[in-house]
N, C-alpha and C positions, 0 to 999 in steps of 0.2 A: 460450533458446539450448540446444540439446540437448547431451548429454554428449560425443558423438563430435566435435562442432565445437569444444568447449572443449579436448578432448584434442589435436585437430589443431592448434589455435592454439598450445598450449604446446609441442608437438613442433616446430612450425615455428620458434618462437622459439629453441628449443634448437639446431636445425640451423643457423640463422643465426649464433648465438653461437659454435658450434664452427667454422663457416666463417671467421668473423673471427679466431678464434684461430689457425687454420691460415694465414690470410693474413698475420697478424702474424709467424708463424714464417718463412714464405716470404720476406717482405720483409726480415726480420732477416738471413737467410742470403744473399740476393741483393744487397741494397743495401750491406751492410757499414757501416752508420751514416752513409751519405751523404745520405739523405733522411729525411723525417718520416713515410713511409708506415707504418712499424712502429708508431709512436706513435699515428697516426690509427686503424689497425686495432684496436689494443688499447683505445683510448678508445671506439670504437664498441662493442666487446665488453662493456666495463664498463657503458656506457649501456644496452645491450640487457638485460644481466643485471639491472640495477637496475629497468628498466621491467617486466621479467617478474615480479620479486619484488613490485613495487608493484601490478601487475595481479592477482596471486594474492591479495595481502592485501585489496585492494578487493573482489575476488570473494567471498572468505570473509566479509568484513564485511557485504556487501549480501545474502548468502545465495545468490548465483548458483553458488558452489562450496561443497559440503559436505565438509569433511575427514572422514576415517574412520580408525579405528585399524587398524594392520596386524597 
């Protein structure tokens, strides 16, 4: 897998995470605690964040991603 595809995958994950965070805020303001949409959006955000961290760790462990010093 080339570097640009890896970068695109990580950026796509981050965009979806931010989208779910925004959806959670929107549902919090609109529903005013009457539905579970806020909880569901924030649960999806946490699950996606954990999945991204696990994928990065697996990528580093297998050698697909090489970390570098900044």
